[in-house]
C-alpha positions in Angstrom: 10.5 8.2 2.6 9.8 11.1 4.9 11.1 13.8 2.6 9.0 12.6 -0.3 5.8 12.9 1.8 6.4 16.1 3.7 8.4 18.0 1.1 10.3 20.2 3.5 13.9 20.9 4.1 13.8 19.6 7.7 12.2 16.3 6.5 15.0 16.1 3.9 17.7 16.5 6.5 16.0 14.0 8.9 15.8 11.5 6.0 19.5 12.0 5.2 20.4 11.5 8.9 18.3 8.3 9.1 20.1 6.9 6.0 23.5 7.8 7.4 22.6 6.0 10.7 21.7 2.9 8.8 24.9 3.0 6.8 26.9 3.4 10.0 25.1 0.5 11.7 25.7 -1.7 8.6 29.4 -0.8 8.5 29.8 -1.3 12.2 28.2 -4.8 12.0 30.4 -5.8 9.1 33.6 -4.7 10.9 32.8 -6.6 14.1 32.9 -10.3 13.3 31.3 -11.5 16.5 28.3 -9.2 16.1 27.9 -10.3 12.5 27.9 -13.9 13.5 25.3 -13.3 16.2 23.1 -11.4 13.8 23.2 -14.2 11.3 22.5 -16.8 14.0 19.4 -14.8 15.1 18.2 -14.3 11.5 18.3 -18.1 10.8 16.7 -18.9 14.2 13.8 -16.5 13.8 13.3 -17.1 10.0 12.6 -20.8 10.8 10.1 -19.9 13.4 8.3 -17.3 11.3 8.2 -19.6 8.3 5.7 -21.8 10.1 3.6 -18.8 11.0 3.6 -17.6 7.4 2.6 -21.0 6.1 -0.3 -21.1 8.6 -1.5 -17.6 7.6 -1.3 -18.5 3.9 -3.2 -21.7 4.5 -6.0 -19.8 6.3 -6.1 -17.1 3.6 -6.4 -19.8 0.9 -9.1 -21.7 2.9 -11.1 -18.5 3.4 -10.8 -17.5 -0.3 -11.9 -21.0 -1.4 -14.9 -21.0 0.9 -15.9 -17.5 -0.4 -15.6 -18.7 -4.0 -17.8 -21.7 -3.2 -20.6 -19.6 -1.7 -20.4 -17.0 -4.5 -20.4 -19.4 -7.5 -23.4 -19.7 -9.8 -25.6 -22.5 -8.7 -26.7 -25.0 -11.4 -29.4 -27.6 -11.4 -32.8 -27.6 -9.8 -33.8 -24.3 -8.3 -36.8 -23.8 -6.0 
């Protein structure tokens, strides 16, 4: 957090204010049913979309790692 990096009183107060703002937003969202329902709907919608993106990124990372391992492995057999 901010106060652990900067180690000043002002950073500590800003950090506390940020935490209080997040708590307030969470309480506000929980007390307003229509807002909560809309947030849940958006989460499920975008989680499905990003799931495909994450799968594609993981595939590309695995493919790159596998190609790197293939090129760096110790060759056996006839050497020129």
